[in-house]
N, C-alpha and C positions, 0 to 999 in steps of 0.2 A: 503494499499501499504505500510506503513512505516514497516509493520512485515515482509512483501514479502520481501523488502530489506533487513531489517535486517537478515533474514533469509539464504539470499544467499551471506551476508558478514561473519556470525557468523558461518555457517556449517562447512567451511573446518576450522575455528579456534578451534572448539570443538573437532575436530578429533585430529587436531594438539596436542593439549593439553592432549590427553587421552594417544595417541602413545608415548608422549615425557615423562610426569610425570609418567605413570603407565605401560610404555612398558614391563618393565621385569614381571610385575604381570601378565598383560592379555597374554602376549605370542607374536608371530611373526605373526600368523595367524589374530587373532584379531586388531593386531596393524594396518595392513594394511586392513582390513573390514572397520574400525572406520573412516580412513582418507579417503580412496575412498568412502565412502558412503556419507561423508560429501560434498565432490566435485562433487560428482554423484548429489546431491540433488540440490548443487549449480547451475551444469550443467542444468538440468529439470529447474529450476525454471527461469534460463537464457533466455532458448529458448522460455520458457511460458512469458517472458518480452516482446522478441522479438516479438511473437505473436501478444500480448497487443498494440504494437506500429504499425505493419505492417497492421494487418489485422483488428483491431478493432477502430484503430483510438485512441488511448491513448494521451492525452496531455503529456505534459513534466511535471514531479514530481522534484519540486526544494524546499525542506522542511527543517528544522533543526531537530534534533533528541535530542542533549543534548547541551546544552549551560555550557562551561565549567569555563569561567569567562569573566567579563566584565569590561573593564577599559576604563575610558574616553571616554566612547561611543562605543569602540571596542570590537566586541563579537569575542571571541575565542570559536568554537565551533565544534560540530559533525555534518554534514547534508549530505544528499544524492540530488544528481542531476541527474535524470536519464530520458535521452530522445534518440534520435536514435543513437545518437554518442556512450554513454554508452553502449546501449543495443547491439551493435556489438561488441563493447570490451569485454562483460559479457561473450558473447555467444563464442567468440573466446579463450578468457582466459581457461576458465571453461573446455571447450572441449577437447583443446589441454591438460591441466592441467591433465583431467581424463584420456586421452590415455597415458599420460606418467606415471601416478599411475598407473593404471594395467600392463603398460610394466614393470614398477620397480619390479613387484612381479617375474619375471623371471630374470631379468637381477642383482639384489642384492639378490639372493635366497640363498647365501651362506657366503654373507659378516655379518659379526659381529655387524655391525653398522645400521642393518636392521630398528628397531624401529627407531631409531634416525634419520635415512634419511626420512622416511616416515613423521615422525613428522616435519622435516624441509620443504619438500616439501608442505605440507600442509601450512603450516604456510606462505610460500612464495606466495602461492595461494591467501590467506586471506589478504595478505599484497598489494599485486595488486588490489584486488578487493575496497580493502578500496581506492587507489588511484585513479582507474578510477570512483568509485561512489562520489569522492569529490564533495560538491559545494563550498568549500572555500580554499584560499591558506594553510591554517593551517593545514588542513586534509590532503591535496595533498602533503606538505612535510614530514607530518608523515608518509604516505605510500611509498613516495618516499625513505626515510631513512629506512624504513622497509625493502625495497625489496633489499637495498644495503648491509645491514645487514645479511639477510638470506642467500642472493648470496655469500657474505665472509664465512658463514658457510658452505656452499655447495661447493664451489671453492675448500675449504680447508679440504674436509670430511673428505679423508685418510691423517689425520695430521701426520702420520709417516713419509710421503715422502718429503722431504725437497724441492723438486720442487712445491709439492702442498701448502705449507706453504708459498713459495715464490710469487705463483700465487696468492692466496687470498689476502696476503699482498700488493701486486701491484694494484688487483683491488679496495681493500679498497681506497690508496692513492690517487689513479688517479681519482676515484670516488669524494674524499674529494675535489679536485681541481676544478671540475667541480660544485659541490653541493654547495661550497662557493659561487661561481658566482650566482647561481640559489639562495641562500639565500639574497644576496643584490639585486637581482632581487626583490623577495617578499620585502624588506624592501622598495624598492622605491615605490614600488606599495603602500605600505600601506603609506609611507610618502606623497605621492601625491594624494592620493583616501581618507586615512583616514577610509579604511574599507578593510577587506581580504574576502569579500563575493565576489563571479564570478559577480553575477549580478549588484551589486551595482559599484562595480570595472568597468566592461563593460560601464555601463550607463555613470560614469563620465570620461572616458579618452578622449574622442573625446573634451573635454575642455581642453586637455593638449596640443592638436596641436599647435606648434609654443611656446611652453614654455622650455625655456633652463634652463639648471644648469650648474656648473662649476666642470667639475670633476678633471682639473688642473688649478692653478689660471692662468687668463688672456683668456682661451680658453672656449668659450661658447658650449657646446653640446644639442642638443635634447634631452628633458626629456623621450619621447617616444623611442627614438633610443637606449638610453642608457638602460632602464629599458627592451626592446625587447633582448638586446645583452645578458646583464647580466641573463636574464630567458633561453635565448638559450644555453649559456654556460654550464647549467646544463643539456639541452638536450644532449649537445655535449659528457658530461662524460658517463651518462645512455645509450644513444644509440651508444656511441664508434664511434663518429665522428674525424676525423683528427684535432687535434693531441693528441685529449682524445682516441686513439682508442686503443692504446699498452696492456691494460688488457685484451681485449675481446681473442686474441688468444691463452694467457696462460691458461686462464679460461677452458681449456681443460682437465687441470688435474683435475677438478670434473668428477664425475663417469657420464657416457653417457646421463640416463634421465636426469640430470638437464643441462646438453648442450642443450639439446631439450627443456625444460622449459625456462632457461634463454635466450636463442638466439634465439628462433623462436616467444615466444607468451606474453612474459612476459617484463622480467626488459628492453630488448633493446629496445622495442616498447614505453615504458613510456614515452620518449622523444617526439616520433612522436607524440604520442595522447594528450602530455602535449601543444604543439606549435599548434595544430591542435583547441584544447579546447580555447586556450588563441587568437583565428583569429581575434576577436575584436579587440585586441591590437597591433598584428603584421601587420595587415590590414593599420595602419596608419603609418609604417615607411617603405619607398621604401629601405633605407640604410640598415635597419635590414635583410628585405627579399634579398636584394641581397647578402649580408653576408653569410646569411644561404645557399642561390643556391651555392656560392661558393665553400664553405665548403661541400656540399652534391654532388659536382661535381667532388672534388678532392679524395674525399674517393670513390664512386663510381667506378673511373676508377683507382686511383693506388691502391687500396685495392686489386682489382681483377688480378692486375698482380703478386701479391705476393701468390695467389693461384695457380701460374702456376707452380710454384719450389718446393711446399710441398709434401712431402712423407707422412707423416702423414693422414690416413683418417679422422680423425676429424678435423684437422686443414685445411683443403681443406675447408670442410664445414664451419670452422669457419670464415675463410676470406671472403667466398663468401655470409654470413652473415653481413660484413663489407660492402662490395661489395652492395648489396640489399638496408642497411640501408640508404646508399648514395643514391642511387635511390629516397626512400622516402623522404629524406631531399631536395633532389632538387624538387621533387613537392612541399613540402611545401613553399621552395622558390619562385617557379612560381606561388604562391598563389592557386595551383590546390590540394589543402588538401584532398579534398573526393578522390580522385586518389590517395593521400598519405595513407590513411585510407585502401582504399581498396586493395592497394597492400600490405599493414601490412597484412590484413586477408588472402588474397591467399597465399602469403609468410609464414605466422604462419602456415599453413595446410601442404604445401610442404617442407618446411624446418625441423620443425619436424619430419616430415616421412623421410626425408635424414637422420637427426642425428640418429633417431632410428633404420633405415635400418644398416648405418655404426656400431650402436652399435651390432647389430644383427650378422654382420661380424665378430665383435672384439669377440662375445662371440664363435662364430664357431672356430675361429683361435688361439682360447685360450688367448685370449686379446692380440695379435700379432696387431699391429696399423701401420704398416709400408706398405706401398702397394706394395713396391718391393718384399715383400716376398709372395704376393698374387697370383692371377690370376685363371681363369677357375672355378670359384666358382659357374657359373651360373647352371650347371649340378648338384650341390650339395644343393644349397640354391635356389630352384624355387620362391618360393613367394617373398623371399626377392630380388632375382633378378628383377621380374616384377614391384614390389612396387618402387624400386629405379630406375628403368627405368622413370615411372610415374613421380617421383619425378623430376628428372633429366630434363625430357623434360618439365615440369612445369615451372623450375628455369631458364633454358634457352628462355622461352618464346615461345614452338613451338604452332603453331596455333594450338586450341581448348582446351588447356590445359590452368588451371586458371592463371598460370604465364604470358600468351600471352595478356589475357585482360588486366591484371594490367599494367603489364611493357610498353605496346605498348602504353595504355592511357597516363601514365607518358611522355613518349617520344614525344606523339602528343603535350600534354601541353606544355611541354618545347619550342617546337619547334612555337607553338602558341604565348607562351611568348617573342619570338626574335623579333615577328612583333606587340609588343605592342611600344606606342610611347614614352615610357621611357625606352626601352628596351638597354641593355649596351654592351661592350663586355663578360661581365660576363654571360650571357643569350647565346651568341653563343658558349662560352667556355661550357657550361651547356650542352646544345645542343650536342657539339661532343663528351663530355665525356659519355655521357648516350646511344651514339649510338655505338662507340667504346667499351664500356663495354658490347654490348651484344653479340660481337665475342669473347672476352675476357671471359666472362662468359659460353657459349658455348665450349670453349676450354677446360677451366680446369675441368670443370663438367664433360665432356665426357672422357678427361683424365684419371679422377679417376675411371668413370665406366668401361671403356675399362680394365685400369690395375687392377680391382678387379675383375671383372667378365668374361672377355675375355682372349685370349690369352695362355699362357703357363703355367701350373701350377709353382708357383715357391717357394710354402713352402714344409717344410721337409716330411721327410715319416710319421714321428708320426701324425703331424697334419693332411696330407691328410687320413690317415687311420680313425681320428675321426669324418672327416667334415660331418654334417648333416644340415638340417634345424632345428633353433630353435622351441620349444615347443608353442603351441596356445597363451598362454600368452604374448608372444612377437609378432607373427605375427600376430594377431588379431588387435591390435592396427596399424599395419603397412597397413593393407587393409582397416580399417574405415578412417586412414587418408589420402589414396589415392585417396579416394571418393570424396573428397572437393577439393584434390589436381586438379582434373579435372574438377569437377561441378561448384566449386565455382567461375569461370570467367563467367557465364551466368547470375550471376546477375548483371552485367554491366550496362544494362538498368538502372535498379531501381537505384543501388546504387550510381552511377557517373553520368549517363546521366539525369537520373530524379531527382527530389529534394526530395530525400529519407531524406537526412540531414533538410532540412528546416532552422529553426534558431539556429539549435545546430552550425553552422560553418556559418562565416560570412566572405563575400569576397566583397572587394570594386568592383564599375562598371568597372573602368579602369585595374582592374586587373582579370576579370573574363574570365581566359582562356578556363575553363570547358563550360562556357556557348557559348563561339564560337564553342568548339567541339561539343556541343550538338545540336547546330543549323544544322551542316552538319551531326550528326548522322541517319542514315537510317536500325538502329536494327542490330542484333548480326551477322547475315548472311553478311551485308554488311560493318562492321568494319570486319570481317573475311576475304573477299575477297580484301578488302583494305588493312589489312594488309600484307597478302601473295605479295601484289605488292611492299610493301616499302621496304628501305632498311634496317631494323631492321630484317625483315624475312631471307634476304639473307646475312646478317652478321649473324645469328646464325646457319643456315646451313653451311656455312664457317666456323665457330668455330667447329662445330661437325663431317664434313668431315675433318679438318686439324687433329682433334684428332685421328680419326680413321687412317688415314693415317701415321700421323708420328708416333704413339705409337703400331698399329698393323701391318703397312706394313714396314715402313722404321723406325725403330727405332735409328738408325744411323743419323737421321736427328736431333733430339733432343742431341746427345752427339756433333755434329758437330756446333749445335748452342753454346752451352754450351763452347765450345772451343773457337769458332770464337767471341763471345761476353761475354765472361768471366767477364768482369767489370761489365757489365747487372746483371748477374747471381750472383757474388758477391753482387752487389747492393740489389738485392731481398731478399738474404739469410739474409741479415744483416737487411731486413727491413728498408730499407731508413736509419738505424743506429739512428732511432728514439730512440730505446731502450737506447742505448749509449748515446744518447743526455740526456735522462731522468734518468738513471742511475747514469751515469757518471759526468756528467757536472751538473745538477740541485741536483739529492741525493748525488752523490760525493763530490760536491761543497759545499752542504749544512752541509755535515759532517765535511769538511774541515773548514769551517768557523765556526762551532760550536766548534771543536776542538780548534782553535785559540783562540776564545772568552774563551773557558775554561782555556785555559794555560795562556793567558796574562792576562784575565779580573780577572777570579775566583783565578786562582792560584795566580798570581804576584801581581793582584792589591787590590783584596779583602782580599786572606789570607795574601798575603804576606805583603803588604804595611798597609791596614787598622786594620786586625784582630792580625796578627803576630806583624806586627809593632808597633800597639798601645801597645801590650803587651810588645814589648822589651823598647820600651821609658818608660813606666812605672818600668819597671824592672831597669833601667839605673836608673832613679831616684831614686829609691826605694835605689839603691845599694850607692849613694851619701848621702843620708839622713842617711844610716846604718852607714857610716863609720864618721860622725857628732855625732851621739848617741853615746859616748865611755862608759858612766856610769862614770868618773871621773869628780870630784868636782870642782877641779881647771880648769877643760876645760869649764865647765859650768859658771865659774866665769868670765874667760877670755872672754868668748862670751859676756856676760852681760857686761862687762865694754867695749867692742867694741860697743856692740849696745846703750849704755848710751852715748858712743863719738859720734856716726852717730848721735843720735836725737839732741845732744848738738849744733852738726856741723850744724845741717839743722836749728835750731831756730836762731842760729846766724846769717846763712846767708840769711834766711828768715826777719830776722829782719832788716839786711841791706838793 
C-alpha cells in the first residue's frame, strides 16, 4: 500500500520537475505530456483506492513513511492517513486537475510560459495531495503552505501585469494572516497533547474538556475553543471566509485554468477538508462551532450579493465560489461534515465546469471578459452553451442536478440544527442566510448565463466574424465535467445518508443533524419530491425567472434599481469597503506607523542621538583636548604646577 500511495503523491511532482527544470530541452509538447501523464496516473490510482474502500471493504491505512526528526519524544515525520474521507478528496482533486491539465493545452497554446505553467499546476496538485493524505500536523502544514506558495506563483503568472502582481501579493499576505492563526492552533495542539500525530491528538483531546488557559491576564478561556478557533482562522484564509475573503476575487488575474483549479477542487477546499478531518476536536467546542456557523452564513449570503453587480464573467463565478464555500462552512458549523464534503465534491465538478466554460467564452471573444460586450453566443458555441447550462443548473440546485442534492442537504441540516437543544440565534440566522442565498445564487448565475448566451449580440463586428466553438482539447474537458455535475448528486444515499465515512468523521450525539435527516430519508426519489415542495426550490425558480425577466425582457428594471438604490449599488461595487479597510487602514496604517518609527526611532533616536550623537560628543571632547595639547613646554609646566597645587590642597584638606 505504501508504494501505491507514494506513487499517487509523487507522480505529479515528477512531471512538474521535468517540465520545470527541463522544459526548454524537452519542448512544449513533451512538457504537457509528462505533467498530464503524472496527474492521469494519480487519477487512475485514486479511483482504484476508492474502489478498494467502497467495493473491497479496505480498512483505513495510517502509517509513517519517513521520520525526519525526534525531539523530546515528539516525532516530525511524513506519513499517510488514507480512509474514505481521503479517498473522496483524492478522486476530486486528481480528476478536476486532470481536466484542467488537458484544457490548458488549448487555453495556453500561444503563451510563452507554457512549460512553466504546466510545471506549476502539476506542483499544485502534488501539494494538495500531500495535504489531504497527511496523518500529522507537520505534513498538513507543509501541504497547506505549499498550495499557498504555488497559488502565489500562478495568480501572478503573467508577472508583467501590475494587476497580477498586486493580486498575488494580496493573496499571499491575506493568507499569511490566516496561516499565522493556523500555526498558533497547531502550536496549541502540540503544547496540550504533546504530539503532532492525528490519532494521538484525537485520543488525548477529550481529556482537555473543561481545561482553561489565560489568553489575556485575568480571563479564562477554554483550551479547546481557543485551539479550534485558531485552526479555523487558517481555514478562513485558505477557504476565503469573511473577512479573509478579499484575495479570492482578485486572484482572477491568473489564467482561467488555474482559476478552475484553485477555486473549484483544491486550495479553497483545503479549509473545509481540514475542519472535517479535525471533527474530533471541533465537536468538543460548541462555541467554536457557533463561530464557524456564523462566519459561513455571513459569507454565503453577503458574498452572493456582490455577484449581482459584476460585469467580468470570471468574477461572477469567483463570487459564486465565495458564497458556495460559505454553504460548506455553514454545514461544518452545523456538524454536518458529510454534507459539507458532499457539497465540496459536487461543487468541484460544476464550478470547474463553469470556470472552464467561461474560459472557452474568453478564448472565443479574443480575451474579452466583460459580459456587456457579449450576448447571443448560443448559436456560435453550442457545446459551451449546453455545458454552461448544466453547470448553472447544478449551481442553483435545480432538481436532478448534483448541486440540488448537496445544497438541499445542507439547508435541511441547518434547519434541523435550529431544533437542537443548544441552538441559538446564530442557527436561525444561518438558516435564513442559506435560504436567501438560493435566490441570490439563481439570480446572478442566470444573469450571467443570459447576458453571455442569449439576447442581442453586443460584440464588435471583427469579434463576431471570428466567433466559433473551441477545439476538442477545450470542449472535451467541459463534457467530461458536465457528466458528474449531473450524476454525482445521486451518491447522496451512500455518502451522506449512509455510513460511508465511518470513523473518518466524528459527530457528537447531541449534534447529529445528519442522523436526524437519515431517519426520515426515503431514497433519492423521496428526496427529490420533498425538495420540489420545499422553499429552496421555489426560491431558485424565482431567482431564475427574475434573471430572465429583468435582463432579457425588461433591462430597464436593472437601471431603475441602480438609480433608486444607488447607495446599495455603491456598497456592492466597493465590496462593502473591505478592501479599503485592509489596504488603507491596515496596510496604509502599518506603513504610516513604520514610516513614523523609521523617522523618529531610526533617524532621530538611533542615527541622530545614539550614533551621530555619540560621534558628535567624542568630536567635541577631542576638540577640547586638542586645544590643551599645544606642544609648548611652559604650558605643560604650568599645568604640572596646577596639578601639584591641587594635590597639595587635597592632602591638606584631607589631613584637616
